[in-house]
C-alpha positions as CSV (number, residue, x, y, z in Angstrom):
1,L,3.7,-4.3,-10.6
2,D,1.9,-7.6,-10.8
3,N,0.2,-8.4,-14.3
4,A,0.7,-4.9,-15.4
5,M,0.6,-4.3,-19.2
6,P,3.1,-1.9,-20.8
7,L,1.8,1.6,-21.9
8,P,2.8,1.8,-25.4
9,Q,2.4,4.8,-27.8
10,I,-1.0,4.5,-29.4
11,K,-1.8,5.5,-32.9
12,S,-5.2,7.2,-33.7
13,N,-7.9,5.2,-35.3
14,K,-11.6,5.6,-36.2
15,S,-14.1,5.5,-33.5
16,R,-17.1,3.2,-33.5
17,K,-19.9,5.4,-32.4
18,G,-22.7,4.3,-30.1
19,R,-20.9,1.3,-28.8
20,E,-18.8,0.3,-26.0
21,Q,-15.6,-1.3,-27.3
22,S,-15.0,-4.9,-26.0
23,Q,-11.5,-5.7,-24.7
24,S,-11.0,-8.6,-27.3
25,S,-11.9,-6.6,-30.4
26,D,-10.1,-3.5,-29.7
27,K,-6.3,-3.4,-28.7
28,D,-5.9,0.4,-28.4
29,W,-7.1,0.3,-24.8
30,H,-4.6,-0.6,-22.2
31,I,-4.5,-0.4,-18.4
32,S,-1.8,-1.1,-15.6
33,V,-3.1,-2.1,-12.4
34,P,-1.9,-4.4,-9.6
35,S,-3.9,-7.7,-9.4
36,K,-3.7,-8.2,-5.7
37,I,-3.0,-5.9,-2.8
38,P,-2.6,-6.9,0.9
39,V,-4.6,-4.3,3.0
40,L,-5.0,-3.8,6.6
41,Q,-8.5,-4.0,7.8
42,G,-9.8,-0.6,9.1
43,S,-7.0,1.4,7.2
44,C,-6.9,2.8,3.8
45,V,-5.5,1.7,0.4
46,V,-4.5,3.8,-2.8
47,I,-4.7,1.5,-5.9
48,P,-2.4,3.0,-8.5
49,C,-4.0,2.7,-12.2
50,E,-2.9,4.0,-15.5
51,Y,-4.7,3.6,-18.9
52,V,-4.2,4.4,-22.5
53,Y,-7.1,5.1,-24.9
54,P,-7.2,5.5,-28.8
55,K,-5.6,8.8,-29.5
56,T,-7.7,11.4,-31.4
57,S,-7.2,15.2,-32.4
58,K,-10.6,16.1,-30.8
59,I,-10.6,17.9,-27.4
60,F,-12.8,16.8,-24.7
61,K,-13.8,18.5,-21.7
62,T,-15.7,15.6,-19.8
63,W,-14.2,12.4,-18.6
64,L,-16.3,10.0,-16.4
65,G,-14.6,7.2,-14.6
66,Y,-16.0,4.3,-12.5
67,W,-14.6,1.8,-10.3
68,K,-17.0,-1.2,-10.1
69,R,-17.5,-4.6,-8.2
70,G,-19.5,-6.6,-10.2
71,N,-22.5,-4.2,-11.5
72,T,-21.9,-1.9,-8.3
73,V,-20.1,1.4,-8.7
74,V,-17.7,1.8,-5.8
75,A,-16.1,5.0,-6.9
76,S,-16.6,7.7,-9.5
77,N,-15.3,11.2,-10.3
78,F,-18.8,12.2,-11.1
79,H,-19.8,14.1,-8.0
80,N,-23.6,13.8,-8.5
81,F,-23.3,10.1,-8.7
82,K,-25.0,8.3,-5.7
83,L,-22.9,5.6,-4.5
84,T,-24.6,2.7,-2.3
85,R,-24.5,3.1,1.4
86,E,-21.6,0.4,1.5
87,F,-19.2,2.8,-0.2
88,H,-20.6,6.3,0.4
89,H,-18.0,8.6,1.7
90,R,-15.3,5.9,1.7
91,T,-14.0,6.2,-1.9
92,R,-12.6,8.7,-4.4
93,I,-10.8,8.8,-7.6
94,K,-7.7,10.6,-7.0
95,G,-6.2,10.6,-10.5
96,A,-6.7,13.0,-13.5
97,L,-8.6,10.8,-16.0
98,E,-7.7,13.1,-19.0
99,S,-4.2,12.3,-18.2
100,G,-4.8,8.6,-18.1
101,N,-4.7,8.4,-14.3
102,C,-7.4,6.3,-12.9
103,T,-5.7,5.9,-9.4
104,W,-8.4,5.6,-6.6
105,Q,-8.5,5.3,-2.8
106,L,-10.6,3.3,-0.5
107,N,-10.8,4.3,3.2
108,H,-11.9,2.6,6.4
109,V,-11.3,-0.9,4.6
110,R,-13.7,-3.6,5.6
111,K,-13.2,-7.3,5.6
112,T,-15.8,-7.5,2.7
113,D,-13.9,-5.3,0.5
114,T,-12.0,-8.0,-1.2
115,G,-13.4,-7.1,-4.7
116,P,-12.6,-7.9,-7.4
117,F,-12.6,-4.4,-8.7
118,Y,-12.2,-3.1,-12.4
119,F,-12.2,0.2,-14.0
120,K,-14.6,1.7,-16.7
121,I,-13.9,5.0,-18.6
122,E,-16.6,7.1,-20.4
123,I,-15.6,9.9,-22.8
124,P,-18.9,11.4,-23.8
125,Q,-19.2,12.1,-27.7
126,Y,-16.2,9.7,-28.2
127,K,-15.9,6.2,-26.8
128,S,-16.3,4.2,-23.5
129,F,-14.5,1.1,-22.3
130,T,-14.7,-1.3,-19.4
131,F,-11.4,-3.0,-18.3
132,S,-13.3,-6.0,-17.0
133,N,-10.3,-8.5,-17.7
134,N,-8.1,-6.4,-15.5
135,K,-9.4,-6.8,-12.0
136,V,-7.9,-5.8,-8.7
137,T,-8.4,-8.0,-5.5
138,L,-7.7,-6.8,-1.9
139,D,-6.3,-9.4,0.6
140,I,-7.5,-8.1,3.8
141,Y,-5.6,-8.8,7.2
142,L,-5.4,-7.8,10.8
143,P,-2.6,-5.7,12.2
144,E,0.7,-7.8,13.0
145,P,3.8,-6.9,14.9
146,P,6.5,-4.8,12.9
147,I,10.0,-5.9,11.9
148,M,12.3,-4.8,14.5
149,S,16.2,-4.7,15.0
150,V,18.4,-3.3,17.6
151,A,22.3,-2.9,18.0
152,V,24.2,-1.9,21.2
153,L,27.7,-0.4,21.2
154,N,28.0,2.8,23.5
155,K,24.5,3.8,22.4
156,V,21.5,1.8,21.6
157,T,20.2,2.0,18.0
158,A,17.0,0.2,17.1
159,T,14.7,0.3,14.1
160,C,11.0,-0.5,13.7
161,K,9.7,-1.0,10.1
162,V,6.2,-1.7,8.8
163,A,4.6,-2.0,5.3
164,H,1.4,-0.3,4.1
165,V,-0.4,0.7,1.2
166,C,-1.8,4.1,2.1
167,P,0.8,6.9,1.5
168,S,-1.8,9.7,2.1
169,S,-2.1,8.4,5.7
170,P,1.0,6.5,6.8
171,P,1.3,4.8,10.0
172,K,2.6,6.3,13.1
173,L,5.3,4.8,15.2
174,F,5.9,5.2,18.8
175,W,8.8,4.2,21.1
176,S,8.6,3.1,24.8
177,H,12.0,4.9,25.4
178,S,12.8,8.5,24.8
179,G,15.7,9.5,22.6
180,M,16.6,10.8,19.2
181,I,13.9,9.5,16.7
182,K,13.9,9.7,13.0
183,T,11.0,8.5,10.9
184,K,10.7,8.1,7.2
185,S,8.5,6.6,4.6
186,K,9.9,4.8,1.3
187,K,8.0,3.9,-1.8
188,E,8.9,0.3,-2.6
189,N,6.8,-0.1,-5.8
190,K,3.8,1.3,-7.3
191,W,1.5,0.3,-4.6
192,L,3.6,-0.7,-1.6
193,W,5.2,1.4,1.0
194,T,7.4,1.1,4.2
195,T,7.7,3.5,7.2
196,K,10.7,3.0,9.4
197,S,11.5,4.7,12.6
198,T,15.0,4.5,14.2
199,I,15.7,5.6,17.8
200,T,18.9,6.3,19.3
201,F,19.7,6.8,23.1
202,T,22.3,6.2,25.7
203,P,21.3,3.4,28.1
204,Q,21.1,3.8,31.7
205,E,21.1,1.2,34.6
206,A,17.2,1.3,34.9
207,D,17.1,0.2,31.2
208,F,18.6,-3.2,31.9
209,N,16.3,-6.2,31.7
210,K,13.6,-3.9,30.1
211,P,12.2,-4.6,26.7
212,L,12.3,-1.9,23.9
213,N,8.8,-1.6,22.5
214,C,7.6,-0.2,19.2
215,T,3.9,0.6,18.9
216,V,2.4,1.0,15.4
217,R,-0.8,3.0,14.8
218,F,-2.5,2.6,11.5
219,H,-5.0,4.9,9.7
220,G,-8.4,3.8,11.1
221,R,-6.6,3.4,14.6
222,K,-5.6,-0.1,14.2
223,T,-2.5,-0.9,16.4
224,T,0.1,-3.3,16.8
225,K,3.3,-3.7,18.8
226,G,6.8,-5.2,18.6
227,S,9.4,-5.7,21.1
228,V,13.2,-6.4,21.5
229,S,15.6,-6.6,24.5
230,P,18.7,-4.8,23.8
231,F,20.5,-5.9,27.0
232,V,21.9,-9.2,28.3
233,T,23.0,-10.5,31.9
234,I,26.3,-12.0,32.3
235,S,27.7,-13.7,35.5
236,G,25.5,-11.8,37.6
237,C,26.5,-8.5,36.1
238,R,24.1,-6.5,34.0
239,G,25.6,-5.0,30.8
240,V,26.1,-5.4,27.1
241,D,27.9,-8.5,25.4
242,P,31.4,-9.1,26.7
243,N,32.6,-8.4,23.2
244,G,31.5,-5.0,23.4
245,Y,28.7,-5.5,20.7
246,H,25.4,-7.1,20.8
247,E,23.1,-7.3,18.1
248,M,19.7,-9.2,17.9
249,S,16.8,-8.9,15.6
250,L,13.1,-9.9,15.9
251,M,11.3,-10.6,12.4
252,I,7.6,-11.4,12.8
253,S,6.0,-11.6,9.3
254,R,3.1,-12.9,7.5
255,E,2.9,-14.4,4.3
256,Y,1.2,-12.5,1.3
257,K,0.3,-14.6,-1.5
258,V,0.9,-11.8,-4.0
259,Q,2.7,-12.0,-7.2
260,A,4.7,-8.9,-7.0
261,A,8.3,-7.7,-6.3
262,Q,9.1,-7.9,-2.6
263,V,10.9,-5.0,-0.9
264,N,14.1,-6.7,0.5
265,N,16.1,-9.7,0.2
266,E,14.6,-11.5,3.5
267,A,11.2,-11.3,1.9
268,R,12.3,-12.7,-1.4
269,N,14.2,-15.5,0.3
270,S,11.3,-16.5,2.7
271,K,8.3,-15.3,0.8
272,H,7.3,-13.5,3.9
273,W,6.8,-9.9,4.5
């Protein structure tokens, strides 16, 4: 997780009543959030967030959380709070604030939703704190082709993989050919997920010289498509590689200027996703 603070065990201390704690003067408040997340325009994003507050033996029933952009509140767990029209019905805090979880979700992401965003917690009759030094920026991008690979032996096995940041609404992948299809999602880190679809089928004569397409439909109905050609033509005969095995891959990627761990060796070596 980029720029994340550890979540240490916090000892109790006396509160300063009637005053919001500043980050520079109170070391008992900690938060762990990513500094930048790439997000597909029109889709959704779940921003992971954990915080630690000064411990106390008191029991509280009310916890008020606010995600803000400047002075504008963009999300709150307070149901009576009226958000601006820009964010109305598009955001919600998913985490249990009393457990230190301040995760929130933004739907139907717009190109103006870059942030930066920061979190404020209010515990009535105890303390409040604004994590203004720990901001989250969204890198909004348009759909791009997925990463695809294909191998041909007696059967064709092809994969189509795409990254996303909205596990509650993962993208759907569709193939241009029928066959046995398996699709699964994997959590790569606290904010990044991948969804991969694998298709296996026995090639027929009609399949030669035809591309195999994978169409990705994201939350918000944004789509993109990738294509590979599993078959080759040799000496006027249509068939697979003369060695009995043909493998090719198509990797079309986009550079993300993020300071986060990448999910595979190719991404780490090329600095592309």
